[in-house]
N, C-alpha and C positions, 0 to 999 in steps of 0.2 A: 640908586636900590640896584642889588644887584645882584641877576639868579643864581640861584645855586648857595648864599650867601643868606639874602633876604626873603625869597624866595623860592619857589619849585613850581611849574606846572605837571599837576597830578595827571595820572591815564585819560581823562574825562577833558585836557586842555581847562580843565580851572587855575587860576592863579591858586598858590597854594602858602600865606606868608610862616613866615619860620618865629620860632621862637625870640633868635635874636633881631630879627626886623621890630617886634611886638614890646621889647625890653630897648629897642635905641625908642622906639614911637611915646613911650614911658605909661600910655597907660591904657587901663580894658574897655576894648569898644563894645562889650555884652551882646558878642551878635554866638558866640558858642564858640570861638574859632578852635581849629585841630590844634594846635602848638601854643596854649593861650601860657601865659608865664605864672598868672593870678589864678588858674585853674576854673575858669568862670564857666559853666556850663558842667563839669563835670560832678560824675555821680560822689554824695560824700557816701565815707566809710565811717559804718559807727564804731564809734568802743565796743571792743564784748564789756557787756556784764560782767562786774566783778562776783567772784563764786565765794559765797561764805558756808564757811564749814561749821 
């Protein structure tokens, strides 16, 4: 793993994995990671209802 490519340290000193790292790993760990490329834990946007007139 390379700092700046696979991870970085946030303002609180925690290691944060990047999207690139997650993609290399190849699966979602379901921990609601900040850079999850699979969107796990992200709020889902509902589609706007069709306007029929």
